[in-house]
C-alpha positions, -999 to 999 in steps of 0.1 A, spaced: -216 -656 462 -249 -644 476 -249 -618 504 -211 -623 509 -217 -660 517 -189 -684 507 -196 -701 475 -201 -735 490 -228 -721 514 -245 -704 484 -246 -737 466 -260 -754 496 -287 -727 500 -296 -729 463 -299 -767 465 -321 -765 496 -344 -738 481 -346 -757 448 -359 -788 466 -380 -772 494 -395 -742 476 -417 -749 446 -416 -714 432 -378 -708 437 -361 -693 407 -325 -704 404 -298 -678 400 -292 -689 364 -326 -673 356 -321 -642 377 -318 -610 356 -285 -593 355 -278 -566 381 -286 -535 361 -301 -502 371 -316 -501 336 -336 -533 343 -366 -515 358 -360 -479 365 -397 -473 366 -399 -490 400 -377 -464 417 -400 -435 409 -434 -452 411 -427 -472 443 -413 -441 461 -444 -421 453 -467 -449 462 -449 -457 494 -452 -420 505 -489 -422 500 -494 -455 516 -475 -446 548 -494 -413 554 -513 -432 580 -501 -459 604 -502 -495 592 -511 -521 618 -507 -554 599 -501 -570 565 -538 -570 555 -540 -533 561 -509 -527 541 -523 -547 512 -555 -527 514 -537 -494 515 -515 -504 485 -546 -514 464 -565 -483 474 -536 -459 467 -528 -477 434 -564 -471 422 -560 -434 428 -525 -432 414 -523 -407 386 -515 -421 352 -493 -391 344 -469 -402 371 -466 -436 355 -462 -422 320 -435 -398 331 -416 -426 349 -417 -448 317 -407 -418 295 -376 -412 316 
């Protein structure tokens, strides 16, 4: 089941996405649900998100711009610590 949908609905959804979305990755290729899969994301994204949202974001382009700008100034020590943990 996906999102508590009955199994037949999930299969229908997967079939639709497989045929309609070129870049759809089938559930067979999804990684296992594991908190160990990418723990770095939790620490890095949280810190990056705090920095990006210091100012109001008006649209997607501005969000992309803020993300790129803040990533350029992101301290390597934060990334190293996240990986080390």
